[in-house]
C-alpha positions as CSV (number, residue, x, y, z in Angstrom):
1,M,0.0,0.0,0.0
2,A,1.4,3.4,-1.1
3,A,1.1,6.4,1.2
4,K,-1.1,9.2,-0.1
5,K,0.1,12.7,0.4
6,S,-1.6,16.0,0.3
7,I,0.1,19.4,0.3
8,K,-2.0,22.4,1.3
9,I,-0.8,26.0,1.1
10,S,-3.1,28.5,2.8
11,E,-3.4,31.4,0.4
12,E,-4.5,33.7,3.3
13,L,-1.6,32.8,5.7
14,C,1.1,32.9,3.0
15,K,3.1,36.2,2.9
16,G,5.0,35.3,-0.3
17,C,8.4,35.1,1.3
18,G,9.5,32.5,-1.3
19,L,11.5,30.3,1.1
20,C,9.4,27.3,0.0
21,E,10.1,28.0,-3.6
22,I,13.8,28.3,-3.0
23,F,14.1,25.1,-1.0
24,C,11.8,22.8,-3.0
25,P,14.1,20.2,-4.5
26,R,11.7,19.5,-7.3
27,N,11.1,23.1,-8.2
28,I,7.3,22.8,-8.2
29,I,6.5,25.7,-5.9
30,K,6.1,29.2,-7.4
31,L,4.7,32.5,-6.2
32,D,1.3,33.2,-7.7
33,N,0.8,36.2,-10.0
34,K,-2.4,37.1,-8.2
35,T,-2.5,38.5,-4.6
36,N,-4.4,37.4,-1.6
37,R,-6.6,39.8,0.4
38,F,-3.5,41.2,2.2
39,G,-1.7,42.0,-1.0
40,Y,0.8,39.2,-0.9
41,H,1.6,36.8,-3.8
42,P,1.0,33.4,-2.1
43,A,2.9,30.2,-3.0
44,L,1.3,27.5,-5.1
45,I,2.2,24.1,-6.2
46,T,2.6,23.9,-10.0
47,D,2.6,20.1,-10.3
48,E,1.2,18.0,-7.4
49,E,2.0,14.7,-9.2
50,K,5.8,15.5,-8.9
51,C,5.5,16.3,-5.2
52,N,6.9,13.6,-2.9
53,A,5.9,15.4,0.3
54,C,9.5,15.7,1.5
55,G,8.6,18.5,3.9
56,F,11.2,21.1,3.1
57,C,8.5,23.6,2.2
58,F,6.7,22.9,5.5
59,L,9.9,23.3,7.5
60,M,11.0,26.5,5.8
61,C,7.6,28.3,6.1
62,P,7.9,31.0,8.8
63,D,4.1,31.5,8.7
64,I,3.0,27.9,9.1
65,A,1.0,28.3,5.8
66,I,1.9,24.9,4.5
67,Q,0.4,21.6,5.7
68,I,1.5,18.1,4.7
69,E,-0.9,15.2,5.3
70,R,0.2,11.7,4.8
71,G,-2.2,8.8,4.9
72,K,-2.7,5.3,3.5
73,D,-4.4,4.3,0.3
74,N,-7.7,2.6,0.7
75,D,-6.8,0.1,-2.1
């Protein structure tokens, strides 16, 4: 059974510092062109299929805007 992973970036908590983008080893996190309600450009994942939930983005985020959930497949 493979473990499922889910990466969630809170658009409202993210201040667009870019640390997650810098430290992502797969280069799949970018800052969005649009702004959130506070005027920041939040991070977004460009290709969830390439994400292996390594946790670097979570560890580097100073605003706790990134959550990683790991679970088990129901297969």
